N, C-alpha and C positions, 0 to 999 in steps of 0.2 A: 838612636835619640829620636823621638817624635816630634817634628816641627808643626806648629799650629798655622792653619790658614784661615784668617779672621776677614770678616766683612769690612772692607775700607769704608772711609768716609768719604762719599762723593763731592761733598761740599758743606759749608755751612748752613745749619738749620735742617739739614735733612738727616732724619734718624732710621727712616726705614727704606729697604730696598727690596727688589724681587731677584732672586737667584733664578735667572732665566734659563740657563743651560750650562751642561758640563761638557768639556771638549774631549775628556778622557773618561774611561771606565774605572769603576773601584778596582783596586788592585793593580792599576798600571803602573809602568815604570816612567817617570817623569823626569825632565832634564832641567838644571837650573835656567831659570827666566823663561820657561815655557808657559804659553798661555793655557790654563788648565780649565777655565769656565769664564762665566760673564753674568755680571749683576747689571740691573737697571733701576734707575731712580726715576724721580719726576722731572729731572733736569738733564740727565746723561747717562750712558751707558759705558761700563769700566769693565775691563778684563780681571780676572783672579790670575795672579802670578805666582809659579812655585819658586820661591827664592833660593831654594836648595834642590839636587837632585837626589832621588830615592823612591820608594813605592808609596803611593798615595791610598788613604782610606777615605773614602767620602762618608760624611756624616749626615748631610741634607739633600734631600730630592729637590730635582727642579721644580720650579714653580711656585716655591715658597716664599713668603714675605718675612723678611728676617731683620733684627735690629742691626745697626752697625756695630761692629765689634764681636758679633756671634762668629764662634768657630765653627766652619764648616767641612773643613777636612783636616787630615793630618798627614805629614809625609814621614816615612820612616827612613831617616837619611843613613842608617845603618845597611841599607840594602845597596849594594853597589849597581850602578846603571853604567853601560857601555857608553864610551864617548860617542856623543851625537850632538849635532846643532839642535838648539830648542825648536821645537814644532809650534807652529801657531795654528788659528783656524784656518789659513790659506795654505798650508803645507800640502804638497802632494803626495797622497796617499800611497802605500806599498804596491797596491794593486795597479795604480794608475801609473806608478814609476816603472812597473814591469812592463806596460804596454809600449810607454814613451821611449825607453831605452833598449829598443829591439836590435840595436847595434851590438851591443854589447852582453845582452843576456838572452840565453835559449827560452824559445817560447812555450816548448813541450813540459813545463813543470806541471806537478798535479792540480794546481790551481787552475792553469790555463787550458789543460788538454780537453776538460769538457766544452769549454767554450769554442774550441777549435773545431769540435765535431758539429757544432751547430753552423759553421760556416757554409753558406750556399755557394753553388757553383752553376753557371750555365752548361746545357748539354754540349756546346761546343768546347767550353773550357775543360770540362771533365774528359772529352775526348783527346784534346791536346796533352793533357795531365796524363792519362793512360799511356798514351804513345811514348811518352818521354819518362815514365815510370817516375813521376813526381805526386807527392802527397799534398795534402793541405798544409801541413806543418812546413813543407819545403817552400810553397807559394808564399805563405806569410812571412816565413822567415826570410824570404829574398826579396820582400818590399822594401826592407832597410829602414824606411820611415813613412810615417801617415802624412799625407799632404793635405793642404787646404781643401782641394777639390773632392778628396775622399771624404772629409769629415761633411762637407755642403751636400754630398749626394745622401750620407746617412741621415742627416737632418731633414731633407726633403722627403725622403722614404718614410722616416717616421710621422712626420706631419700627414703626408698622405693617407698612411695607414690609420692615424688617428682619427682623421676625418670621416673615414670610411666607417670605423668602429663606432664613433659618435651618432651616425646616421643610423646605424641598425641597432644600437642599445639606447634605452631611456633609463635614466638614473633617477631616483628619489633619494639619494645620499644627502646627508649635510655635514658639514664641519664646524665645530664650536672651538672657540679657543679665548682663553682669558684675555681681558683688556690689560694692556701694560701699564706700568705706573707713568710712563712717558706720554702714553696716548690719553691717559685720565687728566693729566695736566694740561696737555693741550686743548682738550675738549673744555676744561673750565675756564681756560684762559679766552677761548674763542667767545663762549658764552658770555662771559664777563665784559668783552670788547663790545659786543651789540648792546649789553644792558647799561653801560657805564659810560660810553663815550657818545659824542654827537657826530658820529661816522658820515661823511659824504664822499662822494667821488666825483672827480672831474675828469675829462677826457681830450685828447687831442690825437694827432696822428703825426707820424715823422717819415719823411722820404729818406731810405736808406742808402741810396745810391752813393754816396760820397764815401761813407764806411766802407761798403762792400768793395768800391773801387781800390780804396786804400790796402784792404785785406788782400784783395786779387793781386796786386802790384807788388806788395812788400812782404807777403807770406813767408815766401822761401827765404828772403834775407833775414827776416825775424826769426824764423825757426833755427837758421843757422847760427845766429848769435845768442838766442836765450833758450833754446831748447824746447819749446813750447809753441804751438800754434796760437794765434791772437784770435779772439773770438768777439762777441758783441758786448758780454758782459762787463770788460774792462773799459769800454767807451760809455757805457751806460753809467757806471761807477764815476768815472771820471767827469761826466757831465753833471752828474747828480751833486758832486762835491763842489763843483764851479757854481751850481744854480744855488746850492745851499748857502755860499758865501753871499750871493745877492739878498737871500731872502731867509734869515736866519730863524725866523719864526717856525719854520717848516722843519728845522732840526731841533725844536724845543719840546719840551714836557712839562706836565703838572706834576708838583711835588707838594702836596697839601694846598696851601693858600700862594704857593709861589710858582711863577713860570721860569724854569731853569733853561737857559740857551746856551749849550756846550759851544766853545769857540773851536773844537776839532769836529771831525767827521768820522765816526766809527760807523762804517756801513755792513749792515747784515744781509747776507745773502742767502735766501731761502733755497734749501737743497732737499729735494724729496728723497727719502730712504725706506728701505723695508719697515724700519720701526716707527715712521711718521716723519713729519716735518721738522727739519733741524735747520736752525738760523746761525751759522757760524759768523763771527763778524771780522771784518777787515778794518783793523784798528788804525787810526790817523791816515785813512785813504787820501785825504786832501793833499799829502806831500809826496805820494807815491806816483812813479811813472806808470804809463799803460803796462809795460812788461812787468813792473814789479807787482801791479794789481792782478794779473794774468797768472802770475806764479803763485800769489797768495791763495787766490780763488781755487786753484786746482787744488793745490796742497790741502786746504780746508775741506772743500768739497769731497775730494777723495778720502779723507779720514772721517768725514761725517758720513759716508755710505757704509764704511766698516765699524761704525761705532766706536771710533778711536779719538774724539774731541774731547777736550777738558771741559769743566764748567767755565772756566776763564775765557775760552775762546768761544764761548756761546753767549757771554753776558757783556753789558755794557753798550749795546749797540744804539746810535742816535736816529738810524733812519733804516729802512730796508728795502731791498730790490727783490721783487719775484718774478720769475720768468716762466709763466706759462706756456709760452709760445712754443718751447722744445716740446710740448705734449700736443701742439696742434691748437691751442686755445686762440681765438680770434679778438675775444673781448671777454673782460671780466672786470668785477669790483673786487679787488685784493683787501683781505680784513688785515687791521692794524695789529702790529706787534707790540703790546704794552710793555713799557710806560711811553713808547715812542708816538709822535703824533702824526706821522706821515709814512707810507708806504707807496713805492711805484711798481706798476704792474707791467710788464713787457709781454707782448704777444706775438704770434707767428707772422713772419713776413710774407706778404702775398703780393703779387704783380697786379696792380689796378690801374684802370684809365685815371687820369688826373689832368686838371687844366694848368698848363704851365704857358704863362705869357699868352694867353688866348688861343693856345693850341692843345690839342689832347694828346698826352703822352701814356705810355706805359713805364711805370715806376715801381721799384719793390717798397711797399708801404707797410709800416706797423702802427696799429693803434696803442697807444699808450695811456695808462690810467693812474691817476693818483688820488688814493684814498686818504682821508685827513680828519683830524678831530677838530670840529668846528669851535670847539670850546678854546682852543689855543690858536688855531690859523683861521685868518679872515678870509673870505672868497676870493678877494682881490689877489692877496699873498700866493694862494694856491693855484689859481688860473695863472697868474704870472710866473710862478715857479716851473710848472709844466710847459709854459712856452719858452722859458729860457733853456729847459731840456730839450725841447723839441729844435731850438734855433742852434744849440750846441752840436747835436747829432747830425744835423743837416749840414753844418759846416764845422767840421770837427776843428779846424785849425784855430777856432776861436776858444778851444780849451785852454790854449796857451795864453790868451789874452783877458780872458774872463767875459766882462760885459763889453768890451770893444770888439769890433771886427779886426782883422790883420790891417786892413786899410786905415782904419781908424787910429789903431795905435801907431802905424807908420806917421801919420799926420798929426798926431798929437790933437786928436779932436774928440 
């Protein structure tokens, strides 16, 4: 029986996708639920799944733009496939597995014999091997396992060899590749933002001493309880949700002749991937704890980088946070993510001299930037919102009490 593999619908209103890659070759045996290919639309990247085991026949080449519902492959389910776990794009290849499992598999297979002959040995090592009657195969088999130090040495050797080679050779080669559907859509949206909004950016800076002290003091306990490290993004997300409660216009957007102000905070977290910028959304972030936010961000960001997010998980945000600091950015003007009216830019943390109560001290400082649509958000609200975020970051305990400081909450003032 021939089972048809059709292009699935990535979401409402999307009729075309690009078949970006096949993970298997024509005629290969595939297992049930195995990822066999990948498609990309203007909104998301989705895998093609083999719903049954059998032999695949590929009907469409990589790189073609196709309509939703088109048959791209068939699976002959009458062909028996040995029982094996379904492979994905991240599955270890048989060749890699042979190297990894040196404890249980012989290394002198026909496939590996040629690579063993290329193993280099120092003169002293050769003398020792000759004296003891050992071959390269004996030495490699006796290593038992590859250590991290071994890998580092190979990486360092390759890097140094590459530098010398680049110094000796000049290249005039070029590489061309088709612009993906996703990048086309991102480009259109960015140009539209510049042309259709009254975007301004306001800046401030935050002393990160308190947050860094909390992380240093409680990181071990946090990991022991929650199984994940606490980073900076969860603090920023929590600070933003508290500040949005005080300044709801920053959480608003234009819908025709109306300004819509959601009572909830769905925070988009910008994640850079190989396919472009993805913005998964943490829904109802205002009710989540720091631990819950950290886990949610880690899950969404991880799946964004391997293109395994649903359209629903990237839709509906009311505000976005972008962290250019992880790439070393000192200052930037983030671009709005429409239809949202505000986006917060985080930057790198640098020790700088600052004036504290009349004295110069060295503090870990971060510039923060708020880009906003001036059609929706007034200058006073934008500046006040960013100031509120700064104060919440510098005094994290206030995230529990909102506008009040812990002392004000205690005194009921």
